[in-house]
C-alpha positions in Angstrom: -5.4 -15.8 4.5 -7.7 -17.0 7.2 -8.5 -13.5 8.3 -9.4 -12.5 4.8 -11.7 -15.5 4.3 -13.3 -14.8 7.6 -13.8 -11.2 6.6 -15.4 -12.1 3.3 -17.6 -14.7 5.0 -19.0 -12.3 7.6 -19.1 -9.2 5.3 -22.6 -9.7 4.0 -23.9 -10.2 7.6 -22.2 -7.0 8.8 -23.4 -5.1 5.8 -27.0 -6.2 6.3 -26.9 -5.1 10.0 -25.3 -1.8 9.1 -27.9 -1.2 6.3 -30.8 -1.9 8.7 -29.3 0.5 11.3 -28.7 3.1 8.5 -32.3 2.7 7.4 -33.6 3.1 10.9 -31.5 6.2 11.6 -31.9 8.0 8.2 -35.0 6.5 6.7 -35.6 4.0 3.9 -35.5 6.5 1.0 -32.2 8.1 2.0 -30.7 4.6 2.5 -31.9 3.5 -0.9 -30.6 6.7 -2.5 -27.2 6.1 -0.8 -27.0 2.6 -2.2 -27.9 3.7 -5.7 -25.6 6.7 -5.7 -22.6 4.8 -4.5 -23.3 2.0 -6.9 -23.4 4.4 -9.9 -20.3 6.1 -8.7 -18.5 2.8 -8.3 -19.5 1.6 -11.7 -18.3 4.9 -13.3 -14.9 4.6 -11.4 -14.4 1.0 -12.6 -15.2 2.0 -16.2 -13.0 5.1 -16.3 -10.0 4.4 -14.0 -7.9 2.6 -16.7 -8.8 4.6 -19.8 -8.3 8.0 -17.9 -4.9 6.9 -16.7 -3.9 5.8 -20.2 -5.1 9.1 -21.7 -3.2 11.1 -19.0 0.0 9.1 -19.8 -0.4 9.8 -23.5 -0.8 13.5 -22.8 2.3 13.4 -20.7 4.3 11.7 -23.5 3.1 14.2 -26.0 4.0 17.2 -23.7 7.2 16.0 -22.1 8.4 13.0 -24.0 7.8 10.6 -21.2 4.7 9.4 -19.4 4.0 7.3 -16.4 0.9 5.3 -15.3 0.2 5.2 -11.6 -0.5 1.5 -11.5 -1.2 1.5 -7.8 -3.6 4.4 -8.2 -5.4 2.8 -11.1 -5.7 -0.5 -9.2 -6.9 1.3 -6.1 -9.5 3.3 -8.1 -10.8 0.1 -9.7 -10.9 -1.9 -6.4 -12.5 1.2 -4.7 -15.1 1.4 -7.5 -15.9 -2.3 -7.0 -16.3 -1.8 -3.3 -18.5 1.2 -3.9 -20.6 -0.9 -6.3 -21.4 -3.4 -3.5 -24.3 -2.3 -1.3 -23.4 -1.5 2.2 -21.8 1.2 4.4 -18.7 -0.7 5.3 -17.7 -1.5 1.7 -18.6 2.1 0.8 -16.2 3.4 3.5 -13.4 1.1 2.3 -14.0 2.1 -1.3 -13.9 5.8 -0.3 -10.6 5.3 1.3 -9.2 3.6 -1.8 -10.4 6.2 -4.3 -9.4 9.3 -2.3 -5.6 9.8 -2.7 -5.2 11.5 0.7 -7.0 8.8 2.6 -5.3 6.1 0.5 -1.8 7.5 1.5 -2.9 7.8 5.1 -4.2 4.3 5.3 -1.2 2.9 3.5 1.1 4.8 5.9 -0.7 3.4 8.9 -0.5 -0.1 7.5 3.2 0.3 6.7 3.9 1.7 10.2 2.2 -1.4 11.7 4.3 -3.7 9.6 7.5 -1.8 10.6 6.5 -2.2 14.3 5.9 -5.9 13.7 9.4 -6.3 12.2 10.9 -4.4 15.2 9.1 -6.5 17.7 9.9 -9.8 16.0 13.5 -9.1 15.4 14.2 -7.4 18.7 15.1 -4.0 17.2 17.3 -2.6 14.5 20.5 -2.9 16.5 23.4 -5.2 15.8 23.8 -8.6 17.3 22.1 -12.0 16.7 18.6 -10.4 16.2 19.8 -7.3 14.2 18.8 -6.4 10.7 21.8 -8.3 9.2 20.9 -11.6 10.9 23.0 -14.0 12.9 26.7 -13.6 12.6 26.8 -9.9 11.8 29.9 -8.4 13.4 28.5 -4.9 13.7 31.5 -3.3 11.9 30.8 -0.4 9.6 33.2 0.0 6.7 33.7 3.5 5.3 35.5 3.9 2.0 36.1 6.7 -0.4 35.0 6.2 -4.0 38.6 6.6 -5.1 39.6 3.6 -2.9 37.3 1.2 -4.7 38.4 -0.4 -8.0 35.8 -2.4 -9.9 38.3 -4.9 -11.3 39.1 -6.2 -7.9 37.0 -8.9 -6.2 34.9 -7.6 -3.4 36.3 -9.0 -0.1 35.3 -7.2 3.1 38.3 -8.8 4.9 40.6 -6.9 2.5 39.5 -3.6 4.1 40.4 -4.9 7.6 43.9 -6.0 6.4 44.5 -2.6 4.8 43.4 -0.8 7.9 45.7 -2.9 10.1 48.6 -2.1 7.8 48.1 1.7 8.1 
């Protein structure tokens, strides 16, 4: 939470510096046109993201009998539109990543890979033992059973499998 509040606090300063650099590199008119164009595009995305998704779902229901709304995609388009609406190259870049499905999947995949690596580092790997995925006290045994061997009316007791194996 602290990182997010720090990011939001320094975002206007970073955007101002980037806008000044952009104006110096490309000129005032091009920078102004960039700000207006991305603002209009962002407003249009925010206005049409939800209704377009609903219309697509209704068409799917009419054609196939079932329809789905990509809630994550709608939310990403709305948030991306909001970021495009804000003036500045950094928010425009983040908005572009959110509204482009390929870039959104790429960014989400990179974020997920980072989280997976963090889990592996914090837990010491995915092996068995005290720091394994099953937590402290996991014995590391793998139980294999055929679907015919399992009856739903019996209580589930993993020690029962050990006793049956020892009898055989």
